[in-house]
C-alpha positions in Angstrom: -2.2 -29.2 -24.0 0.2 -26.4 -25.0 0.6 -22.9 -23.0 2.3 -20.5 -24.8 -1.5 -20.2 -26.1 -1.8 -16.6 -24.9 1.5 -15.4 -26.5 -0.8 -13.3 -28.3 -2.9 -11.8 -25.8 -1.8 -7.6 -25.9 -4.0 -4.9 -25.8 -4.4 -3.4 -29.3 -4.4 0.0 -28.3 -1.5 2.0 -27.1 -1.7 4.3 -24.2 -2.9 7.2 -26.5 -5.9 5.2 -27.8 -4.2 5.0 -31.3 -4.6 1.1 -32.8 -1.0 -0.4 -32.9 0.4 -3.7 -33.8 0.3 -5.7 -30.4 3.6 -7.0 -29.0 2.4 -10.5 -28.3 5.9 -11.5 -26.0 5.1 -8.9 -23.5 2.0 -10.6 -22.4 4.1 -13.5 -20.2 5.5 -10.7 -18.5 4.4 -12.0 -15.4 2.1 -14.5 -14.1 -0.8 -16.1 -16.5 -3.4 -18.6 -16.1 -4.7 -20.9 -18.8 -8.6 -23.4 -18.5 -9.4 -25.6 -20.5 -11.1 -28.6 -21.1 -8.9 -31.7 -22.9 -11.0 -34.2 -25.3 -8.9 -37.2 -25.8 -10.5 -39.9 -28.1 -12.0 -42.7 -26.3 -11.4 -40.8 -22.9 -13.8 -38.6 -20.8 -12.7 -35.1 -20.7 -10.6 -33.3 -18.5 -10.0 -30.0 -16.8 -6.4 -28.3 -17.4 -5.1 -25.5 -15.7 -1.6 -23.9 -16.4 0.2 -21.3 -14.2 2.9 -19.6 -16.0 5.9 -16.9 -14.8 7.6 -15.4 -17.5 9.8 -12.8 -18.1 11.6 -11.4 -21.2 15.3 -11.7 -21.4 18.4 -9.5 -22.5 18.0 -10.8 -26.1 14.5 -10.2 -26.5 13.3 -13.8 -26.2 10.4 -15.2 -23.6 11.4 -17.3 -21.1 8.5 -19.1 -19.8 8.0 -21.7 -16.9 5.1 -23.3 -16.4 2.7 -25.2 -13.9 0.5 -28.0 -15.4 -2.1 -28.8 -13.8 -4.4 -31.7 -15.4 -7.4 -33.3 -13.6 -6.6 -37.0 -12.7 -2.5 -36.7 -13.0 0.2 -35.0 -11.2 1.3 -31.3 -11.5 3.8 -30.9 -14.2 6.6 -28.4 -15.0 7.0 -27.3 -18.6 9.5 -24.4 -19.9 9.5 -22.3 -22.9 11.7 -20.6 -25.0 10.7 -18.1 -28.0 11.8 -15.5 -29.7 10.8 -13.1 -32.9 12.3 -14.1 -36.3 10.7 -11.5 -38.2 7.2 -9.0 -38.2 4.8 -12.2 -37.8 6.8 -15.3 -37.3 8.2 -16.4 -33.7 10.3 -19.9 -32.9 11.5 -21.6 -30.3 11.7 -24.8 -27.9 9.1 -26.1 -25.5 10.2 -28.8 -22.8 7.7 -31.4 -24.1 7.9 -30.4 -28.1 10.4 -33.1 -29.7 11.9 -30.6 -32.3 11.0 -26.7 -32.8 8.1 -25.0 -31.9 6.7 -22.4 -34.6 4.2 -19.7 -34.0 2.9 -17.4 -37.0 0.6 -14.8 -37.0 -2.6 -15.1 -39.4 -5.1 -12.0 -39.2 -4.5 -11.4 -36.2 -4.4 -14.9 -34.7 -1.8 -17.0 -33.5 -1.2 -20.5 -34.9 1.4 -22.4 -33.4 2.7 -25.9 -34.3 5.0 -28.4 -33.2 5.3 -31.9 -32.7 5.5 -33.9 -29.1 6.6 -37.4 -28.8 4.5 -40.2 -29.8 4.2 -39.2 -33.2 1.7 -36.3 -32.1 1.4 -33.0 -34.3 -0.2 -30.0 -32.5 -1.8 -27.3 -34.1 -3.0 -24.2 -32.0 -4.7 -20.9 -32.5 -4.4 -18.2 -30.0 -7.0 -15.4 -30.4 -6.7 -12.2 -28.7 -9.5 -10.8 -27.0 -10.7 -7.3 -27.3 -9.6 -6.6 -23.7 -6.3 -7.4 -24.2 -5.6 -9.3 -20.5 -7.3 -12.6 -22.1 -7.3 -15.0 -25.3 -9.0 -17.9 -26.9 -7.1 -21.0 -27.2 -8.5 -23.8 -29.6 -5.8 -26.7 -30.0 -5.8 -30.2 -31.8 -3.8 -33.2 -31.6 -3.0 -35.4 -34.7 -1.7 -38.9 -35.1 -1.1 -40.3 -38.4 -2.8 -37.4 -39.7 -6.0 -38.2 -37.3 -7.3 -36.3 -34.9 -6.8 -37.9 -31.1 -7.3 -34.4 -28.8 -8.7 -31.3 -28.6 -8.4 -28.6 -26.4 -10.7 -25.5 -25.7 -10.1 -22.7 -23.1 -9.0 -18.9 -22.3 -5.7 -17.5 -21.0 -5.6 -14.2 -18.7 -2.8 -12.6 -17.5 -2.7 -12.4 -13.7 
């Protein structure tokens, strides 16, 4: 489904143990994995596994390349480029998106919104876990306002 999901998965504690606001852009430096179950209306649920390799660019944006392995389908590549636009907002591009990807921090969780081909609207919520290395991902895909697919899973830093 989507897979920058996990942008938010950094530790909520600094090295000194003091509570600080996490830097979600750093989570995808290096390798990540997302495993989820995708449910599409009128279809059998399937497992999806996404392996990512990310790096922070000189301008502070995140460049992420992912290999998507959906059960029963050929592997595919996905590319993201995300930049911070203010204290709680991010924007960028994704190779499967039509138009911009918008990310908003809401109460310690991250909401992703973007459109895909076929008039599909994606909303994904990513909730960082206390361990700082994983996050829960929950996505919903709508077409003409009706939900046509969901995805539930976890992202972890490798």
